[in-house]
N, C-alpha and C positions, 0 to 999 in steps of 0.2 A: 397372527403370529405369537407364538408363547415368547413372554417375555426371558432374554438371559438371565443365570443368576446376577450379573452385575446390573442389570435395568431391574430387575425385582428388587435389588437392595436399593435403588434410587428411587423406585415408585413408594418403597417403605419410610424411607427417610423424607419425603416430602410429606405423608401420611402424617408422621409424627410433628409436623408443624414447622420444621427446621429451616432457616436460609440453608441452602446449599450449591459448592460448587461441583459441577460434572467435567472431569477431565476427559475427551471421547478423542478419541485416535482418529485416523483418517479412514473413512469409511465405515465407524463402528456405530453407527445408526443413533446418532444423537436425536436426529429429529423424530424418529418412529419413539424413543423414550421419552421423550416430549408431548408426545401425541397421548401416548397412554396414561401420562399424570393428568392430562387434560381430561381425557375420555373417562379416568376415574373419579373424577371430582366435577362435576358439572352443577355442582351449586356454587360455587365460586366463580366470581368474574377474574378472570384472568387477560395479561397483556401480553403478547408475545412481542418482543423486540430485535426486529429481524436486522441483517447486514445490510441488505439491498432492498428496493421495491419488487425485485423479481421472485425472492426469497419469501417476502411477505405477501405476495398474491399467493404462491405456491401454498402456504400456511392458510391464507382465507379459504382455500378451496380444500384443506385435507383435514384443518381444525375442527372440534367440535365448535358450535354456536355459542358457548360461552367465553371463548377465547376472541378476542380484540387483535389482528396481527397489524403492526405497523412498524416504520422504521422507526428513526431516533427523531428525522425530519419531520416526519408524520405526525409523530405526539406533537410536536413543537408547531405546526403550520397552523396560521389564522387565516382565513379567505380575504382581510386586508393586505394580506401580501400579492396577493394574487396578481394585479395589474404590473407592480415594478418587479415581479420576476418574469413578467413577458417582454420586457425591452430587448430593444437589441443587444446582442453582445457587445461589449465596450472593447476595444483593444487600449493597451497600456498608455499609448500615446493620446487617444481620443479620453482617458478617466484623468491624463496628467493634464491637459487644458480643461476639462470641466472643472476640476479642481483648483487648477491654477496654481502647480508645484511650485514656479519660481517666487509667486506673491508670498507664499506658507513659507518659504526659505529665505526670502529676502534677497534674493537674487538678482542682481543687476548685471546686465554685462556679459562678461564670456563664461562659458559651461565651467562649471566647478568638474574637479577631478580627485581622483585618490589613486595612491600608489598600489601596483599591483603585488602579489608574490614575488615576482621576478624583477620589481621595481621600476616598471612602467609606466606612465601615467594610464589612467582610464576614464576617458571622457565619461563623466554623470549625467547624460540627458535628463530631461525630467519624464521621458519614455522610460529610461532606466531606472529610474529613482522611484517613478510610479510602479512598476512593476516589482520591485524589492518592497515596498511598503504594504502592496495589495498580499503578498507571500507571507510579509508579516501579519498582517490583519488575519489570514487565513490560518497561521499557527496561534495566534492569540484565540481563534475562536473554538480550536481544538483542545484547546488547553482549559483548566477550570480556574485560572487568573483571575481576577476582577479588574486587573489594568494591563495595558499594554507597555513591556520593558522590554530592555534591549536583548535577552534572553530569547526572544520572539523572532529577531533576523535569522532567517536560515543561513545558514555555512554555504556558500558558494565557492567551488573550486575555483584557484585563484586569486583569492581574496579571502585569506586564512590568517595572514599575520596582526600583531598586535594593532599594527598602522593601520591596517586595510581595515578591520574592523570598529577601529575606532571612526574612520572616515566615513563608513556605513553607516554607524550609529548618530552621526553628527547630520548626514543628509534624511536619512530612513526615517529616524523615530517621530520627528514631528509631522511627518506627512502621514505616516502608518498611524498617529493619534487623529489627525484632522480627517482623515479617510473614515474613521470608525465612528467619530462624532457625526460626520455627515451620513454615516449608513442609520443611525438611530432616527434621523427625520423622514418622516411621510413624505417630502419634497425635495430628499434626496439627488444631489447629481450623479453619483454613483449609482451602478446598477448592483442592488440588492441580489444575493444567491442564498443558499438553502443554509451554508454555515454561518452567515449572519444572523438569519432570523433564530436561529437553533441557539446561538451563543446568546442573544437577548432573550429568549424564554428562559433559557438556565441561571441567568442572571437575576431572574425574577423569583426565584425560591418556588419552582412550579409542585403541586400536588397533584399525583394521577389517580383517578377514580378507580382503582382495581384492590382486588385481593391478592392477587399474586401477579408478579413481575418476572416473566421466563426471557431471560436474556441471552442471543443466541450468536456465536461467533464471538464470545466475550474477549477474547485475546486479541482482538485488534479493535477494541473501542475506545473512542476518543476520551481523554481525561472529561471533558466536557460532561458528556451523557453518562459518565460512570459517576460522576458528583450527584447528579441528580437522582440515579437511579440507588445508590446508597443513602439519599436523604428520606426514603419513602420508607421511612419507619412503621407506618401502618400496615404495610405489604410483605406478605411472606417474597424472597426474593431467592431465584434460581440463576447460577450464570452457567451456562454450556459453552463447552469449547476445547479449544487445545493449544495449550502456552507454546507447545513447540510448533505450532504455525504461526506462531506472530511475527510478519513480516513488514508490517507498515509503520514500525517507531521512526521512521524517517520521514513522515508525514503527519505525526503527532499521536499515532494510535499508541495504546498503552494497555499490558493484559490485566483485564479488570477481574479475571479470576484470581489471581494474588491478591488484588486490592481487595477482592471480597472476604477471601479467607484474613487477611491482616485486619480488616477494618469490624468484619463481622464476628470473628472466629467461628467461622462456619464449619462443618464436616469438609473434606475434598473426596468425593468417590472418583471411579474410575471405569469407562468403558473401554476395552482393549480389544473386542474380536470384531477385529473387520472382516466387512462382508463383499469388500471392492475388490480385494486378489487375494492370491494363495500365501502360501507358506515362503516362495522365496523370493517374492516382492516384501514380504512383511521382514524378513529377514535383514535385506536391505536399509530399509527402514529404520530396523533398530540400530544397527551401526550408527547413526545420527541420532538418535535417541539416548543413547548411551553416553554418545559425546557430548551430549548439552545438559546430561543427568537429568533428563525429564523424567516425571514421575511416573509415566506408563511406558511400557513395550507393548508391542501388538501383537497379535495373533492371528495369521491367515487362513483363510476358510480355506480348508481339506477340500470342497467342493469346487473350487476354483482352480483351474491348471495354469498355473504364472509362471513364467521362465525369465531367467535373466542372463543378457548375453548380446552378443553383435546384432544389428539392426541392420538390411541393407535398405528396407524400405518401411521406413515408420510411419505412423500414421500422424502423430505429431512430433517436432520437436522443439524443446523448451529452452529458451536462451536466458544467461543472465541481465544482460543489458540489451536495449533497443540498438548499439550499434550490432551487437551479434547477431541479433533478429534480422536486423536490415542484411549482413552479408550472406545471412541462409536464405534468403527472401531472393536474394540478385542469385544466388547459384540455383535454388529450386528454378526462378524463370528462365534462365540460362540453358537448363537441362530441358527446357519444354513441359515441365510439370504445372500443372492448374494450383495456384499456390495462394492458400489464405492467411491473415496474421489476424490474430486474434485482437480486437480494438480496433481494426481498421491502419490504414498506413499514415494519418494524419500525423502520428507522432516522430515518423519517420522524416517526412515532407521537412517539417518543423524544424529538425536537425540539422537535414540538408543545407535548408534556406538560411540556417544561422550559420553554419560552416561558409556560405557562398558569401554572405555579409561580412565576415571576417575576412574573407578573401581579397574582397573588395576595398578593404580598408575603412568599413563602416561598421559600429560599434551593434551591439545584438542583445536584447532583454532574454533570450533564451536561458534558463535555469542552470544547465550545462555547460554553458558558455561564456555566460556574459562578463564573469570575473577575466577575461582575458582582452588584451588590447588590438591582438593580430592572429591572424591564423598562425605564423611561426611561433607567436607565444603558445598556442595549444599545442604545436608539435613539441616546442621544448618541454613543457609541463609534462605531455603523455610521456616522455622518453627518462625524464629525471624522477618525478616524481608519482604519478599515478596510470598505472598499467590498463586502467578499466578503460581510458582513452584511446590506447594504442590501434584496437580497432576499428574506431572510428575515424582515427586519423589514417589508417591504413586504407580505408575503402574511399575515403573522398580524394586522398592524393592520385588514389589508382583509376576511380572512375569519376570522379567531378561530383557536383552538386544535381547537375541536369540529368544525369544517369540516374542518379540514386530514385529523385522526383518521378520521373518515366517509371521506373520498377515499381515503386509504389503505386504507381496509377495503372499497373498492369495486375492487381491483386483482385482476386476473384473470393467470393462469399463462402463461408465454410461450406454449405450444402453442396457446393461446385468442386471442390477443394478434392486435388489427390493428396496433398499436403498442407498441414496445418503448421503454422508457427507462430510460439507465443515467446513472451518473457516470461518466467516465474511466476512474477507478480500477478500476471493477468490470467496465469493458469488455474488460480487459487480458484477452489470450488469446480472445478473441470475434471473432467476425464476420458483417456482415449483407451483404445485396444491397445496399442502399441506407441509405445515413448522414445525417445532418444535425448538424453542429455547433451546440451551443445558443449563444447572445449573453451567457453568463453567461463563458464565457470573456473576459476583461475586458482592454483593451488597458490598457498600464504607461503612467502619466503622467510627463509630461518632467520631469526633475531641477529644479528650481526656479532653481537659480543655474548649472548649465551647460547645460542644453535637451536634455540626453541622455535617450534614451528607451532603459532600461535595464530587460531581463526577466530574473527568475530562472530560472537554468536550467531548474531543475525543471519549471517553468512550460513552458518549450519543449517538454521532454521529453513534457511529458505531452499538448501539442500534436500532438506528430509518433506519439503512440500512438494518439489519438483518429482523425485522418486515415488513418492503416492500416487502421482495424476495416472500411471498405469496399471490397467486391470489385466492384461493378460501377458505382455510381453516388455521388458525393461532394458533399455542397451543404458548402462551408466558407468561404461568406461572412462568417459570423461571426469568421473569423481574418482578413481583410483587413487589418486594422493590422499583422500581422507586418512589413510593408513598410516601416514606420514606425521600426522598431526598431534601435537603434543598436548595442547592444551584449548581452553577457547577463552575468549576476553568479554567482557561486556562491551 
């Protein structure tokens, strides 16, 4: 295939020996462009850094032999980690016992507690403290920071006030630091995972033996990996991705494209010709790109016959939340449709079991419900503070956890499915012929004083990802509210 004018410009910029950022819109041939670059310069050693193992495997099959394709974890892996990675999974309860959380904190007797946002005491069992500590270690591992600090403790719904956060710091920080110290030992009592050894590798200041680094999906690269790649001053660095598809900031990912432009002062080129869908869907995508002031606008492929409008029987329904996906799964199964859920039903079942625990007066360490002392507190918080929990509360109250778990167990594989359900996050990198956007993408409420309708930027990016999963037909009626948005916020 002959390169487009934009692809040809990228190839020539590479040939000039410049570090480069390539903003590539949805379906705009970024992988093909990187292959063209690699095929045109077989003399140089290249390292293609893939977003996940399946993309790395595809690259190994399709790129020339001078390219080594690995994930960030693949770059950092050492065979000596093998046995520790094979250990059985550890629950938070098992990890708390192995590390002896109560001894670390000097707790004797009663279980410590902190006040929730609603003013009720929340029992902080060793299991819950350990879950928070492991989450904190995870966020530290995604960062470029050299030490664990309070800023690495995640935000938990129901535990957001100053007093609640102070209580979390008092209980969680000592355990998180002890956990990280343990994970550095070959005889650790905690189970090692891939993010742990990646962080250790990054802190060692590694040099990658390559002439060129090709970073794919750079918009969702963790700071820890970005810092390593920016430090490879001996290599030519090319970062490729789509800043408008940066949707994993909540778990520590950052836009390495912006970081490369800022740190390397390199040229920023674009690929805007989409080969996934036609002009009608491109026009819908461009509404979101304009809203977030993205550096590109998509051009639809004229040969693709794409339409936008209501869909009675979509191939896929994309939801904003796990609770929204849960509701669609139950509707699909009740209607007798063979239904699949991208990523499987585990997340839904864990959420249902967490709700069941709170209903029974027991604490839970589920990250979405951990900050609540009871199910009544979840109901109150959903009604007063957070509309995103309303769907979950409604489903649990109407159907009960047992029925939700049974529905998750009734799912089929995608190969067997008549309907595929996915959250927009899990749909990234996927595409279907006919896609409907679910109504749990909620319109932001007008500001009570100014009347402005302000949408968080990451929510706009998530909507852009969702609408660009469709190849032939898109039903985005649920997003009609975008026309009322006044501005976006960080």
